[in-house]
C-alpha positions in Angstrom: -0.1 -63.0 40.0 -0.9 -59.8 41.9 -2.0 -59.3 45.4 -5.1 -57.2 45.9 -5.3 -54.6 48.7 -7.7 -51.8 49.4 -7.0 -48.1 48.8 -7.9 -47.3 52.4 -5.1 -49.6 53.6 -7.5 -51.6 55.9 -5.8 -54.8 54.7 -2.3 -53.5 55.4 -3.3 -52.2 58.8 -4.7 -55.7 59.6 -1.5 -57.3 58.5 0.6 -54.8 60.4 -1.4 -55.5 63.6 -0.5 -59.2 63.3 2.8 -59.3 61.4 6.0 -57.2 61.9 8.3 -56.8 58.9 11.8 -58.3 59.2 14.3 -59.0 56.5 15.3 -62.3 58.0 12.1 -63.2 59.7 9.3 -65.7 59.1 7.5 -66.1 55.8 4.7 -64.0 57.2 7.1 -61.2 58.0 8.7 -61.5 54.6 5.3 -61.2 53.0 4.5 -58.0 55.0 7.8 -56.5 54.0 7.1 -57.4 50.3 3.7 -55.7 50.6 5.2 -52.6 52.1 7.9 -52.4 49.5 5.6 -53.2 46.5 2.3 -51.6 47.3 2.7 -49.0 44.6 4.1 -51.4 42.0 1.0 -52.1 39.8 2.4 -55.3 38.3 2.7 -56.8 41.8 -0.1 -55.2 43.9 -3.5 -54.0 42.8 -5.2 -51.3 44.9 -8.9 -51.6 44.9 -11.4 -49.2 46.4 -13.9 -50.4 49.0 -17.4 -48.9 49.1 -19.5 -48.6 52.2 -23.3 -48.5 52.4 -25.4 -46.2 54.6 -25.0 -48.6 57.6 -21.1 -48.4 57.4 -21.0 -51.9 56.1 -19.0 -52.9 53.0 -21.2 -52.4 50.0 -19.6 -55.4 48.2 -19.9 -57.8 51.1 -22.5 -60.3 49.8 -24.6 -60.5 53.0 -24.8 -57.2 54.9 -27.3 -58.7 57.3 -24.5 -60.9 58.7 -26.3 -64.2 58.5 -23.2 -66.2 57.8 -23.2 -68.9 60.5 -21.7 -72.4 60.9 -22.1 -75.4 63.1 -18.5 -75.2 64.2 -18.6 -74.1 67.9 -15.7 -71.6 67.8 -16.8 -70.4 64.3 -20.4 -69.6 64.9 -20.5 -66.3 63.0 -18.2 -65.1 60.3 -15.6 -62.8 61.8 -16.4 -59.1 61.2 -12.7 -58.3 60.8 -12.6 -60.8 57.9 -15.4 -59.1 55.9 -12.8 -56.7 54.4 -11.2 -59.6 52.4 -14.6 -60.9 51.1 -15.7 -57.4 50.1 -12.3 -56.8 48.5 -12.5 -60.0 46.4 -16.1 -59.1 45.4 -15.2 -55.5 44.5 -12.2 -56.6 42.4 -14.3 -59.1 40.5 -17.1 -56.5 40.0 -14.6 -54.0 38.5 -12.2 -56.3 36.6 -14.2 -59.5 35.9 -11.3 -61.5 37.4 -11.2 -63.5 40.6 -9.1 -62.5 43.5 -8.9 -65.7 45.6 -8.6 -65.3 49.4 -5.5 -67.3 50.5 -5.7 -68.6 54.0 -2.8 -70.0 55.9 -3.8 -70.1 59.6 -7.4 -69.5 60.5 -9.5 -72.7 60.3 -12.7 -70.8 60.6 -12.5 -69.9 57.0 -13.2 -73.5 56.1 -16.4 -73.4 58.1 -17.7 -70.6 55.7 -16.3 -72.0 52.4 -19.8 -72.8 51.1 -20.9 -69.2 51.9 -17.9 -67.9 50.0 -18.5 -70.1 47.0 -22.1 -69.0 46.9 -20.9 -65.4 46.8 -18.5 -66.2 43.9 -15.4 -65.9 46.1 -12.6 -68.5 45.8 -10.9 -69.7 49.0 -7.4 -71.1 48.7 -6.3 -72.9 51.8 -2.6 -73.6 52.4 -2.0 -77.1 53.8 -5.7 -77.9 53.3 -5.3 -81.6 54.2 -3.8 -80.6 57.6 -6.6 -78.0 58.2 -9.4 -80.4 57.4 -7.9 -83.2 59.4 -7.6 -81.2 62.6 -10.4 -80.1 64.8 -11.2 -76.4 64.3 -12.2 -76.3 68.0 -8.5 -76.5 69.1 -7.1 -73.8 66.9 -6.2 -70.6 68.6 -5.4 -68.6 65.4 
């Protein structure tokens, strides 16, 4: 399995804002270190270009009018910062014909938009799904 990132490094910048690499740190920190060490190793990381339309939105984001909404109070609209992952998964599928599932470990709001993702042909893999679904998304501060 390979990790898909974008050629403009938007994904790595997002990870870098939230995770700091550390050889003996958390799993998230180890993942960031892995990404930094392997971003040019094609067998481990695939760099995918992201295209933008004339409104500076992601060309491959399936709903550029931003109509993704949910009934979950704290997840009313899809987070604009998360659009890069959806656009990246769609661009990868368009170019390769393969799926690039989005793996989510912390943000429960992704679950609120799972039907939108499925309709767009994007797979969502949720770590500890039973725990995420059993807890109220209103109380999460991720």
